[in-house]
PLY file of the C-alpha trace (Angstrom):
ply
format ascii 1.0
element vertex 340
property float x
property float y
property float z
element edge 339
property int vertex1
property int vertex2
end_header
-0.18 0.05 -0.06
2.95 2.35 1.06
4.53 1.94 -2.40
1.45 2.44 -4.39
0.92 5.87 -2.54
4.53 6.56 -3.30
4.14 6.02 -6.86
0.57 7.80 -6.82
2.56 10.74 -5.30
5.28 10.81 -7.97
2.57 10.76 -10.67
0.46 13.50 -9.24
3.88 15.48 -8.87
4.21 15.08 -12.65
0.63 16.02 -13.10
1.45 19.15 -11.22
4.21 19.98 -13.61
2.24 19.25 -16.69
-0.48 21.69 -15.66
1.86 24.43 -14.79
1.37 24.70 -11.07
5.02 23.89 -10.61
5.84 27.51 -11.76
3.62 28.76 -8.87
4.90 26.27 -6.08
8.49 27.65 -6.64
7.07 30.66 -4.94
6.57 28.79 -1.82
10.03 27.18 -2.27
11.36 30.81 -1.88
9.49 31.59 0.92
10.91 28.58 2.55
14.27 29.38 1.76
14.05 32.93 3.37
12.31 31.48 6.48
15.29 29.31 6.88
17.73 32.32 6.69
18.70 31.59 3.20
19.01 34.35 0.61
15.88 34.55 -1.54
16.10 35.00 -5.26
16.21 37.98 -6.94
13.17 40.58 -6.80
12.66 40.19 -10.39
12.14 36.37 -10.14
9.72 37.15 -7.17
7.88 39.76 -9.13
7.44 37.23 -11.90
6.06 34.52 -9.56
3.56 36.88 -8.26
2.51 37.77 -11.81
2.28 34.11 -12.48
-0.13 33.72 -9.51
-2.07 36.86 -10.61
-2.46 35.83 -14.14
-3.26 32.14 -13.54
-6.03 32.84 -11.08
-7.46 35.65 -13.05
-7.50 33.68 -16.00
-9.60 30.93 -14.58
-12.31 33.26 -13.05
-12.35 35.25 -16.45
-13.07 31.73 -17.99
-15.77 31.02 -15.45
-17.58 34.50 -16.17
-17.31 34.15 -20.02
-18.84 30.51 -19.75
-21.86 31.88 -18.08
-22.23 35.28 -19.58
-25.50 34.23 -21.34
-27.07 33.72 -17.81
-25.15 36.65 -16.25
-23.26 34.08 -14.41
-19.99 34.65 -12.34
-18.21 32.61 -9.73
-19.62 34.46 -6.90
-23.28 33.41 -7.76
-24.20 29.98 -5.99
-27.21 28.13 -4.73
-26.38 28.34 -1.07
-25.51 24.81 -0.56
-22.20 22.96 0.41
-20.27 24.06 -2.68
-20.71 27.55 -1.82
-18.61 27.38 1.44
-15.08 26.16 0.25
-13.44 24.54 3.34
-10.30 22.80 4.37
-10.56 19.22 5.25
-7.84 19.34 8.04
-8.50 22.65 9.69
-12.39 22.94 8.96
-11.90 26.46 8.39
-13.31 28.18 5.20
-11.06 29.44 2.36
-11.02 33.30 2.34
-10.78 35.96 -0.22
-9.40 35.16 -3.85
-9.04 31.53 -2.67
-12.69 31.40 -2.26
-13.06 32.81 -5.81
-10.70 30.24 -7.33
-12.51 27.36 -5.62
-15.81 28.57 -6.64
-14.81 28.89 -10.23
-13.33 25.33 -10.13
-16.24 23.81 -8.41
-18.64 25.34 -10.87
-16.84 24.40 -13.87
-16.51 20.86 -12.60
-20.18 20.62 -11.16
-19.08 19.61 -7.70
-21.69 19.62 -5.07
-19.37 19.79 -2.18
-17.15 22.42 -0.90
-14.55 20.23 0.83
-11.03 20.76 -0.36
-7.52 19.58 0.67
-4.00 19.03 -0.74
-2.83 15.49 -1.87
-1.03 14.81 1.47
-4.11 16.05 3.51
-6.24 13.62 1.50
-3.58 10.96 1.76
-3.57 11.45 5.45
-7.16 11.11 5.90
-7.08 7.81 4.29
-8.36 8.78 0.70
-6.69 8.47 -2.34
-6.67 11.03 -5.38
-7.94 9.37 -8.75
-5.32 9.09 -11.31
-5.76 11.87 -13.97
-7.43 14.51 -11.49
-6.45 18.22 -12.07
-5.78 20.24 -9.07
-6.74 23.76 -8.30
-4.31 26.69 -7.13
-4.95 28.45 -4.03
-2.55 30.99 -2.68
-1.15 32.25 0.70
0.47 35.56 0.72
3.19 35.57 3.35
5.05 38.69 4.45
8.73 38.03 5.39
11.64 40.17 6.74
14.62 40.81 4.43
17.99 42.28 5.15
18.51 44.44 2.03
16.50 46.24 -0.48
17.05 46.99 -4.22
15.20 49.77 -6.20
13.08 47.12 -7.86
11.87 45.18 -4.56
8.40 45.21 -3.48
8.81 46.09 0.46
7.31 48.07 3.21
9.79 50.60 4.61
12.49 48.42 3.26
11.90 45.48 5.69
8.95 43.52 4.27
8.52 41.44 1.08
5.43 39.66 -0.04
5.93 35.96 -1.39
3.14 33.93 -3.26
2.95 30.55 -1.46
0.90 28.38 -3.89
-0.83 25.15 -2.80
-2.55 22.54 -5.11
-6.04 21.55 -3.73
-8.45 18.86 -4.77
-12.02 18.39 -4.15
-13.60 15.66 -2.14
-15.42 14.57 -5.62
-11.67 13.86 -6.95
-10.83 11.38 -4.26
-11.94 7.70 -3.27
-12.17 6.17 0.31
-13.38 9.38 2.13
-16.85 9.70 3.44
-17.83 13.11 4.85
-20.08 13.25 7.97
-23.43 14.54 7.33
-24.06 18.07 8.36
-27.84 18.96 8.95
-28.92 22.01 7.07
-30.88 24.86 9.09
-34.57 25.24 8.00
-35.01 28.05 5.41
-36.90 30.24 7.83
-33.95 30.10 10.23
-31.45 30.93 7.82
-33.61 34.03 6.56
-34.00 35.16 10.11
-30.13 35.09 10.66
-29.95 37.25 7.45
-32.50 39.75 9.01
-30.43 39.73 12.17
-27.01 40.19 10.55
-28.19 43.10 8.25
-29.87 44.87 11.47
-26.66 44.56 13.52
-24.77 46.41 10.99
-26.35 49.58 12.09
-26.84 51.13 8.73
-30.29 52.90 8.40
-32.57 51.57 5.45
-35.56 53.19 4.08
-38.17 50.96 2.33
-40.63 51.70 -0.57
-38.51 53.25 -3.16
-38.32 52.13 -6.80
-34.73 51.17 -6.92
-32.22 49.69 -4.43
-29.16 51.94 -3.89
-26.95 53.30 -1.05
-26.73 57.11 -0.67
-23.25 58.08 0.92
-24.27 61.82 1.70
-27.24 60.39 3.92
-25.33 57.00 5.03
-28.74 55.43 4.00
-29.68 52.22 2.11
-32.82 52.65 -0.01
-34.84 49.44 -0.89
-37.82 48.41 -2.57
-40.46 46.73 -0.70
-40.13 42.91 -0.16
-42.91 42.20 -2.56
-41.00 43.51 -5.43
-38.59 40.73 -5.27
-38.95 37.39 -6.86
-38.04 35.51 -3.69
-36.52 36.09 -0.08
-33.00 35.11 -1.34
-33.14 37.99 -3.80
-34.23 40.33 -1.50
-31.53 39.66 0.96
-29.07 39.30 -1.88
-29.71 42.89 -2.80
-30.00 44.41 0.85
-26.45 42.91 1.58
-25.28 44.35 -1.66
-26.49 47.85 -0.72
-25.12 47.42 2.84
-21.84 46.32 1.05
-21.50 49.65 -0.53
-22.39 51.15 2.97
-19.23 49.34 4.21
-17.06 51.24 2.10
-18.14 54.49 3.69
-15.16 56.74 4.71
-16.07 56.28 8.55
-16.07 52.57 8.01
-13.54 50.79 5.37
-12.98 53.96 3.17
-13.25 52.53 -0.36
-13.37 54.70 -3.24
-17.47 55.27 -3.84
-16.88 58.10 -6.39
-17.07 56.12 -9.65
-19.83 56.77 -11.86
-21.52 54.03 -14.04
-19.20 52.84 -16.68
-15.94 53.87 -15.16
-13.37 51.38 -13.92
-13.96 52.50 -10.28
-17.79 51.97 -10.41
-16.99 48.58 -11.88
-14.62 47.67 -9.21
-16.75 48.47 -6.41
-19.71 46.80 -7.98
-17.53 43.58 -8.41
-16.40 43.85 -4.75
-19.73 44.03 -3.23
-21.01 41.34 -5.32
-18.27 39.10 -4.23
-19.14 40.27 -0.42
-22.68 39.46 -0.93
-21.73 35.80 -2.26
-19.44 35.35 0.82
-22.06 36.31 3.39
-25.01 34.37 1.78
-22.73 31.54 1.49
-22.25 31.91 5.37
-25.85 31.95 5.70
-26.56 29.09 3.56
-28.82 31.32 1.21
-28.56 31.35 -2.70
-26.85 34.35 -4.34
-28.77 34.56 -7.62
-27.76 36.90 -10.45
-30.38 39.72 -11.23
-31.27 40.71 -14.84
-29.45 44.00 -14.30
-26.19 42.07 -13.86
-25.88 41.64 -17.56
-25.12 45.40 -17.88
-22.12 44.90 -15.39
-20.54 41.65 -16.90
-18.91 43.24 -19.71
-17.41 46.13 -17.55
-16.16 43.38 -15.00
-14.52 41.44 -17.68
-12.80 44.56 -19.13
-11.44 45.52 -15.80
-10.02 42.01 -15.07
-8.43 41.62 -18.49
-6.92 44.94 -18.27
-5.41 44.41 -14.88
-4.75 40.85 -13.54
-4.55 42.04 -10.09
-7.95 43.68 -10.01
-9.83 40.62 -9.20
-7.32 40.22 -6.28
-8.08 43.47 -4.87
-11.70 43.16 -5.24
-11.63 39.92 -3.45
-9.38 41.25 -0.70
-11.59 44.32 -0.13
-14.89 42.00 -0.26
-13.15 39.75 2.54
-12.44 43.03 4.60
-16.04 43.95 4.26
-17.33 40.51 5.20
-14.90 40.47 8.22
-16.41 43.93 9.18
-20.01 42.55 9.03
-19.09 39.52 11.02
-17.34 41.75 13.69
-20.56 43.96 13.87
-22.52 40.77 15.01
-20.00 40.07 17.85
-20.16 43.83 18.96
-24.01 43.71 18.97
-24.12 40.48 20.95
-21.70 41.95 23.58
-23.82 45.15 23.82
-26.83 43.12 24.33
-25.40 41.10 27.06
0 1
1 2
2 3
3 4
4 5
5 6
6 7
7 8
8 9
9 10
10 11
11 12
12 13
13 14
14 15
15 16
16 17
17 18
18 19
19 20
20 21
21 22
22 23
23 24
24 25
25 26
26 27
27 28
28 29
29 30
30 31
31 32
32 33
33 34
34 35
35 36
36 37
37 38
38 39
39 40
40 41
41 42
42 43
43 44
44 45
45 46
46 47
47 48
48 49
49 50
50 51
51 52
52 53
53 54
54 55
55 56
56 57
57 58
58 59
59 60
60 61
61 62
62 63
63 64
64 65
65 66
66 67
67 68
68 69
69 70
70 71
71 72
72 73
73 74
74 75
75 76
76 77
77 78
78 79
79 80
80 81
81 82
82 83
83 84
84 85
85 86
86 87
87 88
88 89
89 90
90 91
91 92
92 93
93 94
94 95
95 96
96 97
97 98
98 99
99 100
100 101
101 102
102 103
103 104
104 105
105 106
106 107
107 108
108 109
109 110
110 111
111 112
112 113
113 114
114 115
115 116
116 117
117 118
118 119
119 120
120 121
121 122
122 123
123 124
124 125
125 126
126 127
127 128
128 129
129 130
130 131
131 132
132 133
133 134
134 135
135 136
136 137
137 138
138 139
139 140
140 141
141 142
142 143
143 144
144 145
145 146
146 147
147 148
148 149
149 150
150 151
151 152
152 153
153 154
154 155
155 156
156 157
157 158
158 159
159 160
160 161
161 162
162 163
163 164
164 165
165 166
166 167
167 168
168 169
169 170
170 171
171 172
172 173
173 174
174 175
175 176
176 177
177 178
178 179
179 180
180 181
181 182
182 183
183 184
184 185
185 186
186 187
187 188
188 189
189 190
190 191
191 192
192 193
193 194
194 195
195 196
196 197
197 198
198 199
199 200
200 201
201 202
202 203
203 204
204 205
205 206
206 207
207 208
208 209
209 210
210 211
211 212
212 213
213 214
214 215
215 216
216 217
217 218
218 219
219 220
220 221
221 222
222 223
223 224
224 225
225 226
226 227
227 228
228 229
229 230
230 231
231 232
232 233
233 234
234 235
235 236
236 237
237 238
238 239
239 240
240 241
241 242
242 243
243 244
244 245
245 246
246 247
247 248
248 249
249 250
250 251
251 252
252 253
253 254
254 255
255 256
256 257
257 258
258 259
259 260
260 261
261 262
262 263
263 264
264 265
265 266
266 267
267 268
268 269
269 270
270 271
271 272
272 273
273 274
274 275
275 276
276 277
277 278
278 279
279 280
280 281
281 282
282 283
283 284
284 285
285 286
286 287
287 288
288 289
289 290
290 291
291 292
292 293
293 294
294 295
295 296
296 297
297 298
298 299
299 300
300 301
301 302
302 303
303 304
304 305
305 306
306 307
307 308
308 309
309 310
310 311
311 312
312 313
313 314
314 315
315 316
316 317
317 318
318 319
319 320
320 321
321 322
322 323
323 324
324 325
325 326
326 327
327 328
328 329
329 330
330 331
331 332
332 333
333 334
334 335
335 336
336 337
337 338
338 339
């Protein structure tokens, strides 16, 4: 059995190199070398590794969007079920930021129904075996390390910090044999919707209901929403409400994002992309579907334009969306502490 696993490990290593993942894994080796006190490779090589990470992940997300443009699809739209919450098999923690998007895109493209992921070794340690020929998905851990020197081309903070991309190859539970996931009972829909209502209420952003259109007005720090019957279902209502509260999270006295972009501008597209990812993250946490609306068709072209022009844009949007999601979850803790 051990020999077979060793052969499979070598075979899987060859598969990684064939699919181009080996180039990204080199970033991890560089970070490891620095951690051990060895001299990292040149800043030019480091920049190339970061560019490879940006380009690969962005290309996968662009492909996922272009596959679904006819139905206004994007990776952050989901049905609220298990695949909407990418989780690591060992830690039990959910992936964050850009990694969530990458796993959403991979899961949607492959039709996976479960969001449980792990590295080859993690599956092996769990007693499972990755099937021959399965392709991995890349997730990225950015690490900040101390450096002793600096050149004009290094990406550092005050001459002491450098960011390294540590890339990992993960596989979905649907790609392995010999593992049975424990059944996790789902909350009833009424309870999930009640949790969404409470979450939004705890954000402390005023909402005025009854208008013809949903929007956030920064000058009044107020969300305006059509009445509940205007929406096709409860999931759509809460999705739009979270979207507008997502804009409110970017106010100057909160997270301070640029909310000045006009429709059609790159800044407007970037903010819309951010809050749509945010809505997807929070609704996934609540187990509620994040459906595209008809007006998303107008945004798809602008999103694609931004992503194609700047491979870093989706990383920025995902990072800001995760910050906003963290802010929303922190508000729940603060509200509970005040209630006690």
